[in-house]
N, C-alpha and C positions, 0 to 999 in steps of 0.2 A: 747625559740627562739623568740616568739612574744614579750616578754618583752624587749629583746635586741633591736629588730627593733623599738619598740616604743621609747626606750631611745635614739637611734640614731636619730630618727625623731625630738624629742624635742631638742636634743643637736644641731642639725643642725640649728634649728630655733634660738636658743640662739647664734649661731655663726654669725647670720645675724643681729639681733636686741636684745636689752636687755629687755626693759619694755614691748614691744608688746606681746611677747610670754607668759610672766608671767601674763599679764592682761588677755589674752585669756584663759590660763589654769585655772585661778581663776574663770573666768566667766562660763567656761564649767562645772565645778563641783558644785554640790549643797552645799557641805561643803567648802565654800570659803577658800582656802589656809590652811585648817586644816592638809593636808598631805604634805605641802611644808615646808621643813626645813628652819629655820630662820624666815620665814614669819608667821609661826603658833603662834609666840609669840606676834605679833602685831595685833592691832584691825583691822578688815576688812575694816572699813570705811577709816582709815588712809592709808591702802594699796591701796585701790581703788583710792583715791585722788592722791597719789604720782605716782602710775603707770599710771593713766590716763593723768596726766600732762606730765610725761616723754615720754609716747607714743606719745602724741600730738607733743612734741618737736622733737622726732625722725622722725615722719612722715613729719613734715614741714621743718625742717632745713636740712634734708638729701638731699634735692633737690638743695641746694646751695653749691658751692665749699667750702666756709668757714665753713659751717655746717658739711660737710663731714669730714673736717679736725678735727673739734672739736669732733665730734662723734667718730672718729677713736681712739683718745686717751682714751676716756671714755670706749668705747666698747672693746678696746684691754685689758684694765685693768680688767674690770668686766665680760667679756664674759666667762672666765673659771669658775668663781664663779657661774654665772647664769646657765651655762650649767650643772655644777655639781648639783646645787640645783634642777633644773628642772628634771634632770635624776633621782635623788634620789626620787623626788616626784612621778614620774611615776612608778618607781620601787616599792614604797610603795603602790601606788594605785593598782598596779597589784599583790600585796601581795607576793613580792619576799622575800627570806630569808634575814636576817639582814646583813650577810657578803656580799651577792650579791648586796644589796643596796649600800654599800660603794664602792664596786668595780665598779658598774655601774656609780656611781657618779664621780669617778675619770676618767673613760673612757669618760663620757659625757662632763666633763670639758675640757679634752684634745682635744676632737673632736671639741668643740666650739672654742677653741683657734686656732686650725689649720685652721679652716674656716675663722676666723677673720684675721689671718696672711696673708692668700691668698688674702683676700679682700683688705688689706692694700697694699700688693704687687701690685695688679692691679691698685690701686689708683695712686701709684707712677710711675708705668710703663706707664700709660696713660697720665700722667703729667697734664691733665686738669680735673682730677677727673673722677668719674664714670658717664657715660651718664645717663640721667634722665630715659630712658626706662629700664636700668639695675637696677636702684634703685627702680622703681615701681615693677618690676618683683620680686625683693628681698623682698619687703614688702608683696606682695601677697603670695609668696612662704613661707614666715615665718609663716603667719597665717594658710596656708594650711597644713604645716608640723605639727603644733600643733593639728589641727583638725584630721589629719590622725593618729597621735599617739594614739588617743582614739577611733576613729571610724574604721580605717583601718590601723592597725600598720604594716601589711606586705607592703602595698603600701608606707606608709611614710618612713619605713626603707629602702626600695629599692630606693626611691628618694634620701634619705640621702646618701646612698652608691654611687649613681650616682654622686651626688655633690662632694663627697670625691674623686671619680675617676677623675672628671674634675679638682679638685684642684691639684691633683698629676700631671696630664698632664700639667697644666699651670705652675707648678713649674719647670717641665723639660724644658718648653719653656723659662722660665726666665733664667734658667741656661745657655741655648744656647745663649740667648741674652747677658748675662753677659760675656760669653767667647768671643763672637764676639767683644764686647766693649773693652775687655782687649787686644785682638789682635790688634785692631786699635790704642790703646794707646801706645803699644809697638813699633809700626811702626813709 
């Protein structure tokens, strides 16, 4: 159960940002990215350089409207892959059976995709982009979820489940908003 909560925690982080959680997970472990699928084949210095540069871009341009639009496209495409990779890495680190690693990878990728879709929905619903305070909270929460996955997986998993609950609630809100818009168009 602790492994599942840890996987949910890192998958939620991947649903918010792409490079930042990968950089944090690599820096937390002594064996830099040796447990991370796909990244274990690349030299650590190259990984650190690429992830540091991309993290810097994520943190800087996410505060601007055009940056949020650009990041949305990239994060929507890559968040399922990063969520699956990070989920598989945590499952390997926690020494889960091989079949469980693959299943947790799929669950992690889908969880990251759902959170990314909710984030895109809020972006378009608010029409002016996400407020800066929400982006800052997202950045902080992303790092905390990765830290919790290793230090306190119960807390990280519960926070991830709370985020999923908020995502489901907001999707119900969007549906009501959509239905009201359709009624006004019909009149």
